N, C-alpha and C positions, 0 to 999 in steps of 0.2 A: 270901608270894608266892615262888615258885621263881625263881631267877636263873640264867641260862646265859650264859657268856662263850665265844665262839668266838675263838680266838687264831690269827692267821695265822703259820705257822712253816715253816722249811725242812724238807722231809721226802722221803725216798726219791728223791733226785736232782731234786726240784722243790719245789713249795710246796703246803701243805695247810692246812686249818683243823682245830683241835683243841679238844675240849671234854671236860673231866673225864678226860683221859688217852687219849681215843679220837681217832684221826686219820681224816680223810676220805681219799678217793683223792687222788693227786698231780695237781697242775696245773702247766703249763709256766711260769707266771709268778705273781708275787705278786698282780697285779691280777686274774687269773683266779680265784685262790683266794679273794680278798676278795669278788669278785662272787658266787661260789658261796655263800660264808658269808652274805652279805647276803640272798640268795634263800631259803636255809634258815631264816634268822631270821624273815623275813616270813611264811613258811609256818607256823612254830611259833607265831607270835603271832596267827594268824588263828583266829577262833572256830570251833568245830565244833558238831556236834549232841550233844544230851544222850544219854548211854548208861549202861546198867547195867553196872557192873564188879564183879568179885569178885577178892579177893586173900587170900593167906595171910600172917599176921603171923609174927614171929620165934618165937612160942610154938606155932605150928602150928594156930592158930585161923583159920577162914575168915570173911571179912566180905563183905557185899554193900552197895554204895552207888551212888547215881546221880551220875555226873559231868556237871555242867551244860554242859560244852563251852565255857564262857566263862571258865574259870579258867586262862588261858594264862600261861606264864612270861614274865618280863621277859628279853629277849635283847639282848646287846651283841656287836658284832664289834670286836676289838682287833687292831691291828697292820697 
């Protein structure tokens, strides 16, 4: 299972949440950034609809598979 951690950090004169080196927009307070990260985490954990996906692997081969829509990541907000 994929795990995502949103960390609340100071950023660009305010506060933001960060995951895997990517920052959100800046918020005026730590609480506002934390609330936004919690909202995003809830959205990512919500199941979706099944969908056909296609992707290219590192060797240039294309694959097709069905994403069930229920294989959601485990998400945590830290800070």
